[in-house]
PDB file of N, CA, C and O in Angstrom:
ATOM      1  N   UNK A   1      26.784  11.883  28.421  1.00  0.00           N
ATOM      2  CA  UNK A   1      27.100  12.383  29.229  1.00  0.00           C
ATOM      3  C   UNK A   1      28.779  13.449  28.808  1.00  0.00           C
ATOM      4  O   UNK A   1      28.781  14.568  29.320  1.00  0.00           O
ATOM      5  N   UNK A   2      29.462  13.246  28.346  1.00  0.00           N
ATOM      6  CA  UNK A   2      30.326  13.939  27.840  1.00  0.00           C
ATOM      7  C   UNK A   2      30.267  16.229  28.719  1.00  0.00           C
ATOM      8  O   UNK A   2      30.872  17.131  29.299  1.00  0.00           O
ATOM      9  N   UNK A   3      28.713  15.651  27.913  1.00  0.00           N
ATOM     10  CA  UNK A   3      29.106  17.586  28.345  1.00  0.00           C
ATOM     11  C   UNK A   3      28.426  17.072  29.998  1.00  0.00           C
ATOM     12  O   UNK A   3      27.793  17.953  30.580  1.00  0.00           O
ATOM     13  N   UNK A   4      28.520  16.089  30.510  1.00  0.00           N
ATOM     14  CA  UNK A   4      28.060  16.713  32.297  1.00  0.00           C
ATOM     15  C   UNK A   4      29.145  16.501  32.739  1.00  0.00           C
ATOM     16  O   UNK A   4      29.273  16.883  33.902  1.00  0.00           O
ATOM     17  N   UNK A   5      29.810  16.147  32.396  1.00  0.00           N
ATOM     18  CA  UNK A   5      31.483  15.722  33.065  1.00  0.00           C
ATOM     19  C   UNK A   5      32.195  17.173  32.512  1.00  0.00           C
ATOM     20  O   UNK A   5      32.806  17.907  33.289  1.00  0.00           O
ATOM     21  N   UNK A   6      31.980  17.582  30.598  1.00  0.00           N
ATOM     22  CA  UNK A   6      33.079  18.405  30.916  1.00  0.00           C
ATOM     23  C   UNK A   6      33.843  17.875  30.390  1.00  0.00           C
ATOM     24  O   UNK A   6      34.995  18.288  30.518  1.00  0.00           O
ATOM     25  N   UNK A   7      33.567  16.628  29.489  1.00  0.00           N
ATOM     26  CA  UNK A   7      35.315  16.119  28.750  1.00  0.00           C
ATOM     27  C   UNK A   7      36.269  15.808  29.755  1.00  0.00           C
ATOM     28  O   UNK A   7      37.388  15.441  29.394  1.00  0.00           O
ATOM     29  N   UNK A   8      36.020  15.890  30.849  1.00  0.00           N
ATOM     30  CA  UNK A   8      37.374  16.225  32.841  1.00  0.00           C
ATOM     31  C   UNK A   8      38.176  14.327  32.858  1.00  0.00           C
ATOM     32  O   UNK A   8      37.670  13.275  33.247  1.00  0.00           O
ATOM     33  N   UNK A   9      39.309  14.561  32.363  1.00  0.00           N
ATOM     34  CA  UNK A   9      40.267  13.701  32.481  1.00  0.00           C
ATOM     35  C   UNK A   9      40.467  12.960  34.137  1.00  0.00           C
ATOM     36  O   UNK A   9      40.737  11.819  34.509  1.00  0.00           O
ATOM     37  N   UNK A  10      40.185  14.226  34.838  1.00  0.00           N
ATOM     38  CA  UNK A  10      39.799  14.002  36.586  1.00  0.00           C
ATOM     39  C   UNK A  10      38.825  13.277  36.848  1.00  0.00           C
ATOM     40  O   UNK A  10      38.745  12.520  37.816  1.00  0.00           O
ATOM     41  N   UNK A  11      37.783  13.498  35.772  1.00  0.00           N
ATOM     42  CA  UNK A  11      36.949  12.759  36.957  1.00  0.00           C
ATOM     43  C   UNK A  11      36.523  11.094  37.522  1.00  0.00           C
ATOM     44  O   UNK A  11      36.834   9.976  37.112  1.00  0.00           O
ATOM     45  N   UNK A  12      35.816  11.501  38.455  1.00  0.00           N
ATOM     46  CA  UNK A  12      36.112  10.095  39.400  1.00  0.00           C
ATOM     47  C   UNK A  12      34.964   9.097  39.937  1.00  0.00           C
ATOM     48  O   UNK A  12      34.927   8.787  41.128  1.00  0.00           O
ATOM     49  N   UNK A  13      33.810   8.496  38.784  1.00  0.00           N
ATOM     50  CA  UNK A  13      32.741   7.789  38.961  1.00  0.00           C
ATOM     51  C   UNK A  13      32.796   7.627  40.287  1.00  0.00           C
ATOM     52  O   UNK A  13      33.713   7.067  40.888  1.00  0.00           O
ATOM     53  N   UNK A  14      31.560   8.238  40.895  1.00  0.00           N
ATOM     54  CA  UNK A  14      30.856   7.400  41.803  1.00  0.00           C
ATOM     55  C   UNK A  14      29.886   6.334  41.808  1.00  0.00           C
ATOM     56  O   UNK A  14      29.109   6.110  40.879  1.00  0.00           O
ATOM     57  N   UNK A  15      29.986   5.432  43.304  1.00  0.00           N
ATOM     58  CA  UNK A  15      29.097   4.513  42.802  1.00  0.00           C
ATOM     59  C   UNK A  15      27.938   4.582  41.743  1.00  0.00           C
ATOM     60  O   UNK A  15      27.758   3.848  40.772  1.00  0.00           O
ATOM     61  N   UNK A  16      27.252   5.577  42.150  1.00  0.00           N
ATOM     62  CA  UNK A  16      26.509   5.773  41.384  1.00  0.00           C
ATOM     63  C   UNK A  16      26.102   5.866  40.222  1.00  0.00           C
ATOM     64  O   UNK A  16      25.056   5.410  39.760  1.00  0.00           O
ATOM     65  N   UNK A  17      27.155   6.639  39.547  1.00  0.00           N
ATOM     66  CA  UNK A  17      27.896   6.720  38.047  1.00  0.00           C
ATOM     67  C   UNK A  17      28.301   5.373  38.008  1.00  0.00           C
ATOM     68  O   UNK A  17      29.482   5.675  38.179  1.00  0.00           O
ATOM     69  N   UNK A  18      28.345   3.868  37.912  1.00  0.00           N
ATOM     70  CA  UNK A  18      28.996   3.343  37.429  1.00  0.00           C
ATOM     71  C   UNK A  18      27.355   2.095  37.755  1.00  0.00           C
ATOM     72  O   UNK A  18      27.096   1.099  37.078  1.00  0.00           O
ATOM     73  N   UNK A  19      26.686   2.525  38.742  1.00  0.00           N
ATOM     74  CA  UNK A  19      25.448   1.852  38.189  1.00  0.00           C
ATOM     75  C   UNK A  19      24.778   2.326  37.476  1.00  0.00           C
ATOM     76  O   UNK A  19      23.923   1.479  37.216  1.00  0.00           O
ATOM     77  N   UNK A  20      24.512   3.545  36.730  1.00  0.00           N
ATOM     78  CA  UNK A  20      23.630   4.374  36.642  1.00  0.00           C
ATOM     79  C   UNK A  20      24.274   3.360  34.737  1.00  0.00           C
ATOM     80  O   UNK A  20      23.641   2.676  33.933  1.00  0.00           O
ATOM     81  N   UNK A  21      25.842   3.841  34.792  1.00  0.00           N
ATOM     82  CA  UNK A  21      26.406   3.527  33.484  1.00  0.00           C
ATOM     83  C   UNK A  21      26.162   1.961  33.608  1.00  0.00           C
ATOM     84  O   UNK A  21      25.301   1.936  32.729  1.00  0.00           O
ATOM     85  N   UNK A  22      26.229   0.958  33.915  1.00  0.00           N
ATOM     86  CA  UNK A  22      25.918   0.140  33.690  1.00  0.00           C
ATOM     87  C   UNK A  22      24.115  -0.694  33.231  1.00  0.00           C
ATOM     88  O   UNK A  22      23.642  -1.627  32.581  1.00  0.00           O
ATOM     89  N   UNK A  23      23.817   0.131  33.869  1.00  0.00           N
ATOM     90  CA  UNK A  23      22.263  -0.077  33.356  1.00  0.00           C
ATOM     91  C   UNK A  23      21.273   0.575  32.049  1.00  0.00           C
ATOM     92  O   UNK A  23      20.109   0.330  31.732  1.00  0.00           O
ATOM     93  N   UNK A  24      22.710   1.878  31.236  1.00  0.00           N
ATOM     94  CA  UNK A  24      22.188   1.638  30.387  1.00  0.00           C
ATOM     95  C   UNK A  24      22.515   1.165  29.095  1.00  0.00           C
ATOM     96  O   UNK A  24      21.982   1.009  27.996  1.00  0.00           O
ATOM     97  N   UNK A  25      24.151   0.915  29.946  1.00  0.00           N
ATOM     98  CA  UNK A  25      24.819   0.097  29.268  1.00  0.00           C
ATOM     99  C   UNK A  25      23.703  -1.247  28.923  1.00  0.00           C
ATOM    100  O   UNK A  25      23.604  -1.591  27.745  1.00  0.00           O
ATOM    101  N   UNK A  26      22.766  -2.080  30.136  1.00  0.00           N
ATOM    102  CA  UNK A  26      22.344  -3.500  29.302  1.00  0.00           C
ATOM    103  C   UNK A  26      20.435  -3.483  29.301  1.00  0.00           C
ATOM    104  O   UNK A  26      19.547  -4.293  29.568  1.00  0.00           O
ATOM    105  N   UNK A  27      20.544  -1.670  28.708  1.00  0.00           N
ATOM    106  CA  UNK A  27      19.154  -2.065  28.163  1.00  0.00           C
ATOM    107  C   UNK A  27      19.309  -1.799  26.699  1.00  0.00           C
ATOM    108  O   UNK A  27      18.524  -2.308  25.900  1.00  0.00           O
ATOM    109  N   UNK A  28      20.842  -0.583  26.097  1.00  0.00           N
ATOM    110  CA  UNK A  28      21.433  -1.759  24.738  1.00  0.00           C
ATOM    111  C   UNK A  28      20.995  -2.797  23.599  1.00  0.00           C
ATOM    112  O   UNK A  28      20.744  -2.467  22.440  1.00  0.00           O
ATOM    113  N   UNK A  29      20.946  -4.004  24.067  1.00  0.00           N
ATOM    114  CA  UNK A  29      20.253  -5.009  22.753  1.00  0.00           C
ATOM    115  C   UNK A  29      19.319  -4.872  23.258  1.00  0.00           C
ATOM    116  O   UNK A  29      18.481  -4.854  22.356  1.00  0.00           O
ATOM    117  N   UNK A  30      18.496  -4.665  24.830  1.00  0.00           N
ATOM    118  CA  UNK A  30      16.262  -4.981  23.975  1.00  0.00           C
ATOM    119  C   UNK A  30      16.390  -3.410  23.146  1.00  0.00           C
ATOM    120  O   UNK A  30      15.627  -3.522  22.187  1.00  0.00           O
ATOM    121  N   UNK A  31      17.078  -1.893  23.108  1.00  0.00           N
ATOM    122  CA  UNK A  31      16.603  -1.230  22.573  1.00  0.00           C
ATOM    123  C   UNK A  31      17.186  -1.120  21.315  1.00  0.00           C
ATOM    124  O   UNK A  31      16.615  -0.484  20.429  1.00  0.00           O
ATOM    125  N   UNK A  32      17.980  -1.525  21.180  1.00  0.00           N
ATOM    126  CA  UNK A  32      18.280  -2.055  19.287  1.00  0.00           C
ATOM    127  C   UNK A  32      18.293  -3.408  19.416  1.00  0.00           C
ATOM    128  O   UNK A  32      19.351  -3.884  19.004  1.00  0.00           O
ATOM    129  N   UNK A  33      17.280  -4.454  19.959  1.00  0.00           N
ATOM    130  CA  UNK A  33      17.670  -5.617  19.057  1.00  0.00           C
ATOM    131  C   UNK A  33      17.266  -5.847  17.835  1.00  0.00           C
ATOM    132  O   UNK A  33      17.306  -6.957  17.304  1.00  0.00           O
ATOM    133  N   UNK A  34      16.813  -4.726  17.263  1.00  0.00           N
ATOM    134  CA  UNK A  34      16.082  -4.672  15.746  1.00  0.00           C
ATOM    135  C   UNK A  34      17.609  -4.839  14.978  1.00  0.00           C
ATOM    136  O   UNK A  34      17.905  -5.801  14.268  1.00  0.00           O
ATOM    137  N   UNK A  35      18.543  -3.633  15.298  1.00  0.00           N
ATOM    138  CA  UNK A  35      19.279  -3.596  14.718  1.00  0.00           C
ATOM    139  C   UNK A  35      21.650  -4.313  14.611  1.00  0.00           C
ATOM    140  O   UNK A  35      22.636  -3.691  15.006  1.00  0.00           O
ATOM    141  N   UNK A  36      21.600  -5.305  14.134  1.00  0.00           N
ATOM    142  CA  UNK A  36      22.483  -6.211  13.929  1.00  0.00           C
ATOM    143  C   UNK A  36      24.087  -6.126  14.408  1.00  0.00           C
ATOM    144  O   UNK A  36      24.913  -6.870  14.938  1.00  0.00           O
ATOM    145  N   UNK A  37      23.994  -4.387  13.753  1.00  0.00           N
ATOM    146  CA  UNK A  37      25.236  -3.544  13.766  1.00  0.00           C
ATOM    147  C   UNK A  37      25.231  -2.902  14.889  1.00  0.00           C
ATOM    148  O   UNK A  37      26.208  -2.153  14.892  1.00  0.00           O
ATOM    149  N   UNK A  38      24.622  -2.808  15.860  1.00  0.00           N
ATOM    150  CA  UNK A  38      24.906  -2.930  17.478  1.00  0.00           C
ATOM    151  C   UNK A  38      24.625  -3.524  17.885  1.00  0.00           C
ATOM    152  O   UNK A  38      24.927  -3.242  19.045  1.00  0.00           O
ATOM    153  N   UNK A  39      23.581  -5.397  17.890  1.00  0.00           N
ATOM    154  CA  UNK A  39      24.016  -5.842  18.551  1.00  0.00           C
ATOM    155  C   UNK A  39      25.253  -6.852  18.180  1.00  0.00           C
ATOM    156  O   UNK A  39      25.583  -7.886  18.761  1.00  0.00           O
ATOM    157  N   UNK A  40      25.774  -6.287  17.144  1.00  0.00           N
ATOM    158  CA  UNK A  40      27.409  -7.465  16.871  1.00  0.00           C
ATOM    159  C   UNK A  40      28.595  -6.668  17.197  1.00  0.00           C
ATOM    160  O   UNK A  40      29.765  -6.831  16.852  1.00  0.00           O
ATOM    161  N   UNK A  41      28.081  -5.820  17.895  1.00  0.00           N
ATOM    162  CA  UNK A  41      29.448  -4.069  18.310  1.00  0.00           C
ATOM    163  C   UNK A  41      28.678  -4.575  20.012  1.00  0.00           C
ATOM    164  O   UNK A  41      29.499  -4.779  20.906  1.00  0.00           O
ATOM    165  N   UNK A  42      27.647  -4.694  20.251  1.00  0.00           N
ATOM    166  CA  UNK A  42      27.727  -5.653  21.755  1.00  0.00           C
ATOM    167  C   UNK A  42      28.125  -6.333  22.206  1.00  0.00           C
ATOM    168  O   UNK A  42      28.819  -6.205  23.214  1.00  0.00           O
ATOM    169  N   UNK A  43      27.731  -7.795  21.397  1.00  0.00           N
ATOM    170  CA  UNK A  43      28.838  -8.042  21.738  1.00  0.00           C
ATOM    171  C   UNK A  43      30.047  -8.689  21.623  1.00  0.00           C
ATOM    172  O   UNK A  43      30.474  -9.673  22.227  1.00  0.00           O
ATOM    173  N   UNK A  44      30.765  -7.692  20.377  1.00  0.00           N
ATOM    174  CA  UNK A  44      32.394  -7.581  20.036  1.00  0.00           C
ATOM    175  C   UNK A  44      32.603  -7.684  22.201  1.00  0.00           C
ATOM    176  O   UNK A  44      32.876  -8.579  23.000  1.00  0.00           O
ATOM    177  N   UNK A  45      32.253  -6.118  22.296  1.00  0.00           N
ATOM    178  CA  UNK A  45      32.051  -5.097  24.083  1.00  0.00           C
ATOM    179  C   UNK A  45      32.193  -6.655  24.399  1.00  0.00           C
ATOM    180  O   UNK A  45      33.335  -7.113  24.351  1.00  0.00           O
ATOM    181  N   UNK A  46      31.367  -7.326  24.650  1.00  0.00           N
ATOM    182  CA  UNK A  46      30.879  -8.444  26.247  1.00  0.00           C
ATOM    183  C   UNK A  46      32.079  -9.590  25.952  1.00  0.00           C
ATOM    184  O   UNK A  46      32.446 -10.514  26.679  1.00  0.00           O
ATOM    185  N   UNK A  47      32.568  -9.177  24.579  1.00  0.00           N
ATOM    186  CA  UNK A  47      33.800 -10.708  24.533  1.00  0.00           C
ATOM    187  C   UNK A  47      35.185 -10.558  24.654  1.00  0.00           C
ATOM    188  O   UNK A  47      36.037 -11.440  24.769  1.00  0.00           O
ATOM    189  N   UNK A  48      35.386  -8.654  24.594  1.00  0.00           N
ATOM    190  CA  UNK A  48      36.482  -8.340  24.100  1.00  0.00           C
ATOM    191  C   UNK A  48      36.554  -6.877  24.595  1.00  0.00           C
ATOM    192  O   UNK A  48      36.704  -6.009  23.736  1.00  0.00           O
ATOM    193  N   UNK A  49      36.439  -6.431  26.201  1.00  0.00           N
ATOM    194  CA  UNK A  49      36.611  -4.967  27.071  1.00  0.00           C
ATOM    195  C   UNK A  49      37.548  -4.443  26.928  1.00  0.00           C
ATOM    196  O   UNK A  49      38.500  -4.528  27.703  1.00  0.00           O
ATOM    197  N   UNK A  50      37.507  -3.457  25.431  1.00  0.00           N
ATOM    198  CA  UNK A  50      38.290  -2.338  25.616  1.00  0.00           C
ATOM    199  C   UNK A  50      37.479  -1.630  25.491  1.00  0.00           C
ATOM    200  O   UNK A  50      36.249  -1.686  25.468  1.00  0.00           O
ATOM    201  N   UNK A  51      38.808  -0.310  25.330  1.00  0.00           N
ATOM    202  CA  UNK A  51      38.051   0.888  25.218  1.00  0.00           C
ATOM    203  C   UNK A  51      37.781   1.164  23.927  1.00  0.00           C
ATOM    204  O   UNK A  51      36.642   1.597  23.751  1.00  0.00           O
ATOM    205  N   UNK A  52      38.319   1.078  23.160  1.00  0.00           N
ATOM    206  CA  UNK A  52      38.100   0.776  21.530  1.00  0.00           C
ATOM    207  C   UNK A  52      36.727  -0.435  20.860  1.00  0.00           C
ATOM    208  O   UNK A  52      36.396  -0.319  19.680  1.00  0.00           O
ATOM    209  N   UNK A  53      36.129  -1.397  21.657  1.00  0.00           N
ATOM    210  CA  UNK A  53      34.847  -1.788  21.557  1.00  0.00           C
ATOM    211  C   UNK A  53      34.430  -0.777  21.972  1.00  0.00           C
ATOM    212  O   UNK A  53      34.422   0.100  21.109  1.00  0.00           O
ATOM    213  N   UNK A  54      34.018  -0.436  23.048  1.00  0.00           N
ATOM    214  CA  UNK A  54      33.095   0.496  23.456  1.00  0.00           C
ATOM    215  C   UNK A  54      33.370   2.239  22.699  1.00  0.00           C
ATOM    216  O   UNK A  54      32.671   2.930  21.958  1.00  0.00           O
ATOM    217  N   UNK A  55      33.994   2.333  22.991  1.00  0.00           N
ATOM    218  CA  UNK A  55      33.369   3.858  21.416  1.00  0.00           C
ATOM    219  C   UNK A  55      32.946   3.774  20.459  1.00  0.00           C
ATOM    220  O   UNK A  55      32.121   4.496  19.899  1.00  0.00           O
ATOM    221  N   UNK A  56      33.796   2.264  19.905  1.00  0.00           N
ATOM    222  CA  UNK A  56      33.579   1.699  18.826  1.00  0.00           C
ATOM    223  C   UNK A  56      30.906   1.817  19.242  1.00  0.00           C
ATOM    224  O   UNK A  56      30.148   2.713  18.871  1.00  0.00           O
ATOM    225  N   UNK A  57      30.565   0.549  20.022  1.00  0.00           N
ATOM    226  CA  UNK A  57      29.295   0.682  20.167  1.00  0.00           C
ATOM    227  C   UNK A  57      28.992   1.621  20.039  1.00  0.00           C
ATOM    228  O   UNK A  57      28.319   2.082  19.117  1.00  0.00           O
ATOM    229  N   UNK A  58      29.673   2.429  21.470  1.00  0.00           N
ATOM    230  CA  UNK A  58      28.464   4.307  21.359  1.00  0.00           C
ATOM    231  C   UNK A  58      28.211   4.837  19.923  1.00  0.00           C
ATOM    232  O   UNK A  58      27.245   5.304  19.319  1.00  0.00           O
ATOM    233  N   UNK A  59      29.485   4.562  19.652  1.00  0.00           N
ATOM    234  CA  UNK A  59      29.257   5.536  17.878  1.00  0.00           C
ATOM    235  C   UNK A  59      28.171   4.879  17.067  1.00  0.00           C
ATOM    236  O   UNK A  59      27.348   5.390  16.307  1.00  0.00           O
ATOM    237  N   UNK A  60      28.412   3.343  17.487  1.00  0.00           N
ATOM    238  CA  UNK A  60      27.306   2.609  16.381  1.00  0.00           C
ATOM    239  C   UNK A  60      25.768   3.296  16.678  1.00  0.00           C
ATOM    240  O   UNK A  60      25.239   3.957  15.785  1.00  0.00           O
ATOM    241  N   UNK A  61      24.990   3.065  18.181  1.00  0.00           N
ATOM    242  CA  UNK A  61      24.124   3.158  18.656  1.00  0.00           C
ATOM    243  C   UNK A  61      23.788   4.765  18.192  1.00  0.00           C
ATOM    244  O   UNK A  61      22.715   4.972  17.625  1.00  0.00           O
ATOM    245  N   UNK A  62      24.488   5.611  18.380  1.00  0.00           N
ATOM    246  CA  UNK A  62      24.231   7.112  18.137  1.00  0.00           C
ATOM    247  C   UNK A  62      23.820   6.654  16.114  1.00  0.00           C
ATOM    248  O   UNK A  62      22.678   6.815  15.686  1.00  0.00           O
ATOM    249  N   UNK A  63      24.714   6.237  15.400  1.00  0.00           N
ATOM    250  CA  UNK A  63      24.389   6.471  14.379  1.00  0.00           C
ATOM    251  C   UNK A  63      22.909   5.817  14.295  1.00  0.00           C
ATOM    252  O   UNK A  63      22.050   6.403  13.636  1.00  0.00           O
ATOM    253  N   UNK A  64      22.475   4.055  15.263  1.00  0.00           N
ATOM    254  CA  UNK A  64      21.222   3.785  14.750  1.00  0.00           C
ATOM    255  C   UNK A  64      19.772   4.392  15.230  1.00  0.00           C
ATOM    256  O   UNK A  64      18.599   4.054  15.079  1.00  0.00           O
ATOM    257  N   UNK A  65      20.510   5.536  15.930  1.00  0.00           N
ATOM    258  CA  UNK A  65      19.315   6.450  16.929  1.00  0.00           C
ATOM    259  C   UNK A  65      19.084   7.770  16.025  1.00  0.00           C
ATOM    260  O   UNK A  65      18.167   8.520  16.359  1.00  0.00           O
ATOM    261  N   UNK A  66      20.058   8.165  14.629  1.00  0.00           N
ATOM    262  CA  UNK A  66      19.810   9.234  13.927  1.00  0.00           C
ATOM    263  C   UNK A  66      20.159  10.718  14.662  1.00  0.00           C
ATOM    264  O   UNK A  66      19.647  11.838  14.665  1.00  0.00           O
ATOM    265  N   UNK A  67      21.826   9.793  15.547  1.00  0.00           N
ATOM    266  CA  UNK A  67      22.208  11.288  16.130  1.00  0.00           C
ATOM    267  C   UNK A  67      23.463  11.268  16.007  1.00  0.00           C
ATOM    268  O   UNK A  67      24.162  11.478  16.998  1.00  0.00           O
ATOM    269  N   UNK A  68      24.007  11.021  14.808  1.00  0.00           N
ATOM    270  CA  UNK A  68      25.640  10.969  15.443  1.00  0.00           C
ATOM    271  C   UNK A  68      26.093  12.656  15.069  1.00  0.00           C
ATOM    272  O   UNK A  68      27.048  13.071  15.726  1.00  0.00           O
ATOM    273  N   UNK A  69      25.485  13.605  14.094  1.00  0.00           N
ATOM    274  CA  UNK A  69      25.422  14.294  14.306  1.00  0.00           C
ATOM    275  C   UNK A  69      25.689  14.877  15.707  1.00  0.00           C
ATOM    276  O   UNK A  69      25.354  16.044  15.913  1.00  0.00           O
ATOM    277  N   UNK A  70      26.223  14.210  16.612  1.00  0.00           N
ATOM    278  CA  UNK A  70      26.286  14.949  17.522  1.00  0.00           C
ATOM    279  C   UNK A  70      27.436  14.257  18.956  1.00  0.00           C
ATOM    280  O   UNK A  70      27.680  14.284  20.162  1.00  0.00           O
ATOM    281  N   UNK A  71      27.806  13.687  17.617  1.00  0.00           N
ATOM    282  CA  UNK A  71      28.369  12.452  17.580  1.00  0.00           C
ATOM    283  C   UNK A  71      30.502  13.246  18.893  1.00  0.00           C
ATOM    284  O   UNK A  71      30.033  14.351  19.168  1.00  0.00           O
ATOM    285  N   UNK A  72      31.601  13.271  19.402  1.00  0.00           N
ATOM    286  CA  UNK A  72      31.970  13.775  20.118  1.00  0.00           C
ATOM    287  C   UNK A  72      33.223  12.865  19.994  1.00  0.00           C
ATOM    288  O   UNK A  72      33.162  11.681  20.326  1.00  0.00           O
ATOM    289  N   UNK A  73      34.547  13.523  19.434  1.00  0.00           N
ATOM    290  CA  UNK A  73      35.793  12.497  18.892  1.00  0.00           C
ATOM    291  C   UNK A  73      35.233  11.675  19.959  1.00  0.00           C
ATOM    292  O   UNK A  73      34.273  11.423  20.687  1.00  0.00           O
ATOM    293  N   UNK A  74      37.153  11.260  19.383  1.00  0.00           N
ATOM    294  CA  UNK A  74      37.203   9.314  19.741  1.00  0.00           C
ATOM    295  C   UNK A  74      37.877  10.086  20.912  1.00  0.00           C
ATOM    296  O   UNK A  74      37.337  10.294  21.999  1.00  0.00           O
ATOM    297  N   UNK A  75      39.575  10.625  20.422  1.00  0.00           N
ATOM    298  CA  UNK A  75      40.218  10.903  21.349  1.00  0.00           C
ATOM    299  C   UNK A  75      39.449  11.965  22.451  1.00  0.00           C
ATOM    300  O   UNK A  75      40.022  11.919  23.540  1.00  0.00           O
ATOM    301  N   UNK A  76      38.465  12.766  22.434  1.00  0.00           N
ATOM    302  CA  UNK A  76      37.520  13.632  23.013  1.00  0.00           C
ATOM    303  C   UNK A  76      36.727  12.782  24.308  1.00  0.00           C
ATOM    304  O   UNK A  76      36.512  13.412  25.343  1.00  0.00           O
ATOM    305  N   UNK A  77      36.504  12.020  24.257  1.00  0.00           N
ATOM    306  CA  UNK A  77      35.370  10.409  24.644  1.00  0.00           C
ATOM    307  C   UNK A  77      36.521   9.305  25.988  1.00  0.00           C
ATOM    308  O   UNK A  77      36.111   8.636  26.937  1.00  0.00           O
ATOM    309  N   UNK A  78      38.759   9.642  25.262  1.00  0.00           N
ATOM    310  CA  UNK A  78      38.560   8.447  25.556  1.00  0.00           C
ATOM    311  C   UNK A  78      39.320   9.543  26.579  1.00  0.00           C
ATOM    312  O   UNK A  78      40.280   8.842  26.899  1.00  0.00           O
ATOM    313  N   UNK A  79      39.576  11.232  27.539  1.00  0.00           N
ATOM    314  CA  UNK A  79      39.604  11.066  27.984  1.00  0.00           C
ATOM    315  C   UNK A  79      38.928  11.188  29.252  1.00  0.00           C
ATOM    316  O   UNK A  79      39.700  10.987  30.190  1.00  0.00           O
ATOM    317  N   UNK A  80      37.804  11.438  29.577  1.00  0.00           N
ATOM    318  CA  UNK A  80      36.942  10.805  30.442  1.00  0.00           C
ATOM    319  C   UNK A  80      36.141   9.099  30.275  1.00  0.00           C
ATOM    320  O   UNK A  80      35.522   8.602  31.216  1.00  0.00           O
ATOM    321  N   UNK A  81      36.269   8.566  29.248  1.00  0.00           N
ATOM    322  CA  UNK A  81      35.419   7.153  29.279  1.00  0.00           C
ATOM    323  C   UNK A  81      36.561   6.022  28.414  1.00  0.00           C
ATOM    324  O   UNK A  81      36.694   5.879  27.198  1.00  0.00           O
ATOM    325  N   UNK A  82      37.408   5.204  29.739  1.00  0.00           N
ATOM    326  CA  UNK A  82      37.829   3.776  29.172  1.00  0.00           C
ATOM    327  C   UNK A  82      38.393   2.780  29.641  1.00  0.00           C
ATOM    328  O   UNK A  82      38.772   2.865  30.809  1.00  0.00           O
ATOM    329  N   UNK A  83      38.543   1.982  29.168  1.00  0.00           N
ATOM    330  CA  UNK A  83      38.164  -0.011  30.338  1.00  0.00           C
ATOM    331  C   UNK A  83      39.683  -0.058  30.903  1.00  0.00           C
ATOM    332  O   UNK A  83      40.565  -0.838  30.543  1.00  0.00           O
ATOM    333  N   UNK A  84      39.753   0.750  31.670  1.00  0.00           N
ATOM    334  CA  UNK A  84      41.372  -0.497  32.126  1.00  0.00           C
ATOM    335  C   UNK A  84      41.234  -0.828  32.307  1.00  0.00           C
ATOM    336  O   UNK A  84      40.271  -1.483  32.708  1.00  0.00           O
ATOM    337  N   UNK A  85      43.319  -0.626  32.064  1.00  0.00           N
ATOM    338  CA  UNK A  85      43.456  -2.831  31.729  1.00  0.00           C
ATOM    339  C   UNK A  85      43.423  -2.677  33.226  1.00  0.00           C
ATOM    340  O   UNK A  85      43.364  -1.753  34.037  1.00  0.00           O
ATOM    341  N   UNK A  86      43.514  -4.522  33.234  1.00  0.00           N
ATOM    342  CA  UNK A  86      43.366  -5.034  34.584  1.00  0.00           C
ATOM    343  C   UNK A  86      41.999  -5.304  35.282  1.00  0.00           C
ATOM    344  O   UNK A  86      41.552  -6.346  35.762  1.00  0.00           O
ATOM    345  N   UNK A  87      41.484  -4.081  35.195  1.00  0.00           N
ATOM    346  CA  UNK A  87      39.598  -4.606  35.557  1.00  0.00           C
ATOM    347  C   UNK A  87      38.983  -4.058  34.812  1.00  0.00           C
ATOM    348  O   UNK A  87      38.183  -3.123  34.826  1.00  0.00           O
ATOM    349  N   UNK A  88      39.441  -4.765  34.053  1.00  0.00           N
ATOM    350  CA  UNK A  88      37.865  -5.327  32.352  1.00  0.00           C
ATOM    351  C   UNK A  88      36.252  -5.961  33.091  1.00  0.00           C
ATOM    352  O   UNK A  88      35.095  -5.675  32.782  1.00  0.00           O
ATOM    353  N   UNK A  89      36.927  -7.154  34.435  1.00  0.00           N
ATOM    354  CA  UNK A  89      36.161  -7.936  34.349  1.00  0.00           C
ATOM    355  C   UNK A  89      34.543  -7.183  35.751  1.00  0.00           C
ATOM    356  O   UNK A  89      33.423  -7.467  36.177  1.00  0.00           O
ATOM    357  N   UNK A  90      35.408  -6.369  35.824  1.00  0.00           N
ATOM    358  CA  UNK A  90      34.495  -5.357  36.544  1.00  0.00           C
ATOM    359  C   UNK A  90      33.495  -5.113  35.725  1.00  0.00           C
ATOM    360  O   UNK A  90      32.311  -5.308  35.998  1.00  0.00           O
ATOM    361  N   UNK A  91      33.952  -4.652  34.625  1.00  0.00           N
ATOM    362  CA  UNK A  91      32.862  -4.039  33.300  1.00  0.00           C
ATOM    363  C   UNK A  91      31.318  -5.415  32.954  1.00  0.00           C
ATOM    364  O   UNK A  91      31.145  -6.394  32.227  1.00  0.00           O
ATOM    365  N   UNK A  92      30.367  -4.481  34.227  1.00  0.00           N
ATOM    366  CA  UNK A  92      29.532  -5.861  33.493  1.00  0.00           C
ATOM    367  C   UNK A  92      28.549  -5.925  33.065  1.00  0.00           C
ATOM    368  O   UNK A  92      28.147  -6.991  32.598  1.00  0.00           O
TER     369      UNK A  92
END
């Protein structure tokens, strides 16, 4: 995702982008059902929708998938990927 949007903080997600993101997030508990650390971070995000919890989940899925070397720093990710204050209930 970061390379697609070139870490541009001005990027405005379309309805299709939001739909695709939510679909990808919904697949996490199925794809990583045998990984307790991923499921724990997924549950943590669902119960407390914060940017830190979202980034923690993404980091955990990268590690579980063996892709940690492709990880991008949190400071770069938060330029385009945050949980907006006051809109946490919109994240499904």
